[in-house]
N, C-alpha and C positions, 0 to 999 in steps of 0.2 A: 509341592509348593505351588500354589496358584498365582498366576500373573494378573495383576490389577490392571486391565486395559484402561479403565476409567482414569486412574491415577497417571498412567503413562501419557495418555492423550491430553490430560490436563497439564502435565509438566511440559509436554512438547509444545502445547498451545501457548504456554507463558513464554518459552524460548522464542517462539516465532514472533509473539507480539513485542517482546523486548528488542529483538533484532529489527523489527519494523519501526518501534519508537526511536531507535538508535539512527536508523536510516532517515527517518523524518527530521530529526534534530540535525543530523549532519547535512542534509540537502538544504534545510533552511539556513544553517550557518554559511554554507557554500554560496547559497544564492545571494547573501548579503555580502560576502567577503570576495568571492570569485564568480561573478555573475556570468562572465563569458563562458567559463568551463561548464557551469550549469546549463546555459543555453545549449551548448553542444550535446551535452548529456541527454537533456530532454528531447531534443530534436532527433536523436538517434534510436529512441525506443522502438519505433516500428520500421527501422531501417532494413530489416531482413526477416525472413520467415522465422529463422532461429530466434531473434530477439522477440518477434511477436509472440511465439509460443512460450518462451521463457517469461515474458511479462504475464501471459495468461495464467501460467503454472503459479507464479508468485502471487498474483491476485487471488487465485483460488485458495492457495495455502494459507493467505492472511485472512480471507473471508471465512474459511473453515475453522481457523484459530479463534476468530472472533466469536463464532457461533458456539464453539465448545466452551470458551472461557467467560463468555458474557454473563452467565448466571452468577459468577463469583465477583463480578465487577459492579461498582456504582453505575448508575444509569443503564441498568441491564437492558431495558427495551431499546435505548438509543443504540447501543453497541450490537445488540441483535439485529436490529434494522440495517445498520452499516454492514454487518456481516452478510446479510441476504442480498444487499444491493451489490456488494462485491461479487458474490457467487453468481447471481442472476445476470449481472452485466458481463461477466466472464464468460458464462455459458453463451449469451448472445454473440459476443466477440468471437467466440470460437467457431461459429457458423459463418462468420464474415471472412472471406479470403483475405490474407495479409496485405495483399496489394491495396485493397479497399481501405483497410485500416492504415496503410502507409500514406495513401492519398489524403485521407481524412486528416491525419496527423499533420501532413505538410501544409494543409490549409489552415488548421486551427491552432497548432502549437505556437506558431510566431505571433498570432494575435494574444494568446494567453500569456507570452513572455513579456508583453508590454507592461504587465502587472508583477514582474518578477520580485521586486522588493516586498510587495504585499504577500506574494506566494511564500517568500522566505519567511516572514514573520509568522504566517499562518501554519506553516510546516514546523516551525520551532514550537508554536503553541500546541499544535496536535500531538507532536511527539512528546512533549512534557506532559500533556494531559494523559496520553497513553501510558507513559511511565507511571503516572500517578495512579491510574485506573487499575493497572496489574499489580499495584503494591510496591513500586519501587520509589514512590514520591513521598 
């Protein structure tokens, strides 16, 4: 019995992308309904080395899933581009000491949070669009 690695990686990429879409929808809804909680959540992303590396691993996983599944998705080139952006920026961030990432986040996240309602709507739209693109819409 042969193992179809391509089918397994394709199925795994769909699971990763569906979980990502659910995360985006949930984050978007919480940004609109529980903004104080989302502020704390987003400000804690680079709060420790462990969270820094967890974030990098998740970014790499999502970027890889996009690269694997993009050929089966509408807007293949756009999803391929986003996948490469995630993988590339993750590899760059992996070379940056987490304390620098933390310092950068402490300076920039509060500025970005001024636009939390817009970020919430965008997150809802991106999550819904990702669900559609992987065939759940």
